[in-house]
VMD Tcl script that draws the C-alpha trace (Angstrom):
set ca {
  {30.93 -22.64 -6.12}
  {32.51 -19.57 -5.89}
  {32.03 -17.63 -2.69}
  {32.05 -14.10 -3.20}
  {34.26 -11.60 -0.97}
  {31.80 -9.49 1.12}
  {32.52 -6.27 3.29}
  {31.98 -6.67 6.86}
  {29.19 -3.73 7.69}
  {30.59 -0.26 9.22}
  {29.98 -0.66 13.32}
  {26.93 1.07 13.68}
  {25.06 -0.64 10.98}
  {26.26 -4.36 12.16}
  {24.49 -2.42 15.55}
  {21.28 -2.14 13.85}
  {21.25 -5.37 12.69}
  {21.62 -7.08 15.80}
  {19.73 -4.96 17.80}
  {16.77 -5.51 15.28}
  {17.24 -9.46 15.21}
  {17.27 -9.15 19.22}
  {14.01 -7.31 19.37}
  {12.50 -9.84 16.75}
  {13.34 -12.76 18.92}
  {12.57 -11.04 22.31}
  {8.93 -10.38 21.18}
  {9.01 -14.27 19.95}
  {9.92 -15.48 22.75}
  {10.19 -13.17 26.30}
  {13.08 -12.05 27.69}
  {13.77 -15.31 29.68}
  {13.30 -17.75 27.12}
  {15.41 -15.77 24.85}
  {18.83 -16.76 24.76}
  {22.29 -15.05 23.14}
  {21.91 -18.11 20.14}
  {18.52 -17.18 19.60}
  {19.37 -13.77 18.99}
  {22.63 -14.03 16.69}
  {20.73 -16.70 14.56}
  {17.93 -13.83 14.01}
  {20.33 -11.13 13.18}
  {21.94 -13.51 11.50}
  {25.32 -13.75 12.31}
  {27.43 -15.14 15.07}
  {26.80 -15.47 18.88}
  {30.80 -14.01 19.12}
  {29.64 -10.74 17.02}
  {26.81 -10.30 19.27}
  {29.24 -10.05 22.33}
  {31.16 -8.04 20.18}
  {28.63 -5.59 20.40}
  {26.58 -5.99 24.09}
  {27.65 -7.46 26.82}
  {24.95 -9.35 28.02}
  {21.17 -10.28 26.75}
  {20.01 -7.44 29.99}
  {22.38 -4.89 28.11}
  {20.88 -5.77 24.33}
  {16.92 -5.65 25.66}
  {18.08 -2.17 27.49}
  {19.42 -0.85 24.40}
  {16.20 -1.76 22.59}
  {13.87 0.01 24.38}
  {16.25 3.21 24.79}
  {16.21 3.37 20.97}
  {12.28 2.77 20.76}
  {11.93 5.29 23.56}
  {14.25 7.94 22.18}
  {12.84 7.72 18.68}
  {9.57 8.00 20.57}
  {10.09 11.34 22.36}
  {11.77 12.60 19.09}
  {8.62 11.93 16.74}
  {6.91 13.51 19.33}
  {8.85 16.66 19.74}
  {8.69 16.65 15.74}
  {5.17 16.21 15.27}
  {4.50 19.06 18.04}
  {6.48 21.29 16.12}
  {5.01 20.63 12.81}
  {1.06 21.34 12.01}
  {-0.24 18.16 12.74}
  {-3.73 17.07 10.80}
  {-4.18 14.24 13.35}
  {-2.80 15.28 16.64}
  {0.38 14.35 18.03}
  {0.83 11.30 19.48}
  {-0.75 8.72 16.74}
  {1.31 9.86 13.77}
  {4.56 9.60 16.39}
  {3.28 5.98 17.53}
  {2.58 4.52 14.29}
  {5.65 6.15 12.70}
  {7.85 4.38 16.08}
  {5.89 1.74 15.00}
  {6.26 0.90 11.22}
  {10.09 1.43 12.12}
  {10.25 -1.26 14.21}
  {7.41 -2.78 15.02}
  {8.77 -5.58 17.68}
  {11.08 -2.54 19.54}
  {7.53 -1.11 19.97}
  {5.73 -4.27 21.15}
  {9.03 -4.50 23.69}
  {8.57 -1.37 24.88}
  {4.63 -1.16 25.33}
  {3.78 -5.17 25.95}
  {6.93 -7.21 27.22}
  {8.92 -4.68 28.90}
  {5.77 -3.83 31.55}
  {5.55 -7.11 32.08}
  {9.49 -7.91 33.33}
  {10.23 -6.59 36.71}
  {13.84 -5.40 35.54}
  {12.55 -3.47 32.60}
  {9.28 -2.42 33.75}
  {10.54 1.35 34.17}
  {10.81 2.07 30.58}
  {7.35 1.55 29.33}
  {6.45 2.96 32.44}
  {8.39 5.88 32.15}
  {7.06 6.45 28.37}
  {3.92 5.81 29.48}
  {4.02 8.61 32.31}
  {5.07 11.21 29.77}
  {2.43 10.32 27.78}
  {-0.45 10.58 30.09}
  {1.00 13.81 31.55}
  {0.71 15.04 27.58}
  {-2.61 13.75 27.55}
  {-3.65 15.43 30.72}
  {-2.19 18.44 30.00}
  {-4.25 18.80 26.30}
  {-7.46 17.02 28.20}
  {-7.22 19.67 31.03}
  {-8.47 22.71 28.75}
  {-11.47 20.68 27.09}
  {-12.18 18.29 30.80}
  {-12.67 18.39 33.82}
  {-10.32 18.01 36.47}
  {-11.24 14.72 37.67}
  {-12.30 13.62 34.48}
  {-9.00 13.79 33.72}
  {-6.71 11.34 35.89}
  {-9.24 9.24 33.76}
  {-9.59 10.07 30.57}
  {-5.36 11.08 29.83}
  {-4.75 7.25 30.88}
  {-7.24 6.33 28.97}
  {-6.55 8.18 25.72}
  {-3.04 6.93 25.90}
  {-4.05 3.37 26.17}
  {-6.68 3.72 23.50}
  {-3.34 4.89 21.09}
  {-1.31 2.47 21.90}
  {-4.24 -0.79 21.36}
  {-5.05 0.51 18.58}
  {-1.37 0.74 16.93}
  {-0.47 -2.60 18.21}
  {-3.81 -3.87 16.62}
  {-2.87 -1.66 13.31}
  {0.92 -3.24 13.13}
  {-0.95 -6.73 13.37}
  {-3.86 -6.59 10.82}
  {-4.25 -3.30 9.12}
  {-2.08 -2.12 6.07}
  {0.21 0.20 5.61}
  {-0.91 1.69 2.45}
  {-4.18 2.81 5.09}
  {-1.95 4.21 7.41}
  {-3.85 7.71 6.76}
  {-6.85 6.73 6.97}
  {-6.60 4.78 10.24}
  {-4.64 7.90 11.95}
  {-8.36 9.58 10.58}
  {-10.35 7.72 12.37}
  {-8.08 6.91 15.75}
  {-8.17 10.78 16.10}
  {-11.81 10.65 15.13}
  {-12.36 8.78 17.79}
  {-10.41 10.34 20.42}
  {-12.01 13.71 19.67}
  {-15.51 11.97 19.81}
  {-14.55 10.29 23.05}
  {-12.98 14.03 24.11}
  {-16.41 15.96 23.05}
  {-18.43 13.25 25.37}
  {-15.90 13.79 28.34}
  {-16.11 17.50 27.91}
  {-20.05 17.21 28.33}
}
mol new
graphics top color blue
foreach p $ca { graphics top sphere $p radius 0.5 }
foreach p [lrange $ca 0 end-1] q [lrange $ca 1 end] { graphics top cylinder $p $q radius 0.2 }
display resetview
């Protein structure tokens, strides 16, 4: 059997491969139960390669959360700059979830249960709720906004997470339509 020589990936690409593999491993086993060996296997590299890019498992987990939260912020800002048919959060959240499903799950589901990483999900959720509060404040009574803003963000996050598990990517536009109509109906009910 003749083996073909392959060229190593550029450093930035290798780092992304490791981050994707780590997100997959962490989403499957959780932070504590996932070893650096598990991450290496998931990324298709050796443990030595993982350590060349990241000092520790904690550094890796933080890098994933920072990347996903940064991408989410960029998507929301971009959606605000465009004429959006579906509002702002729906397309932004779904785009990030489609790009990195395991990272999205880590940010919204897993990190909140890990004391040393809970700040990431709390910060992103807090910024999302603040934005929703501002948008809802124009149509919904002040006292109700304090309940409605977090509820609308939680609804959207759960909708996207469930769509990742059960939805057809070819029907993402339909999903966004349903989510947007649902949120509009909630806002109209709250405004009465």
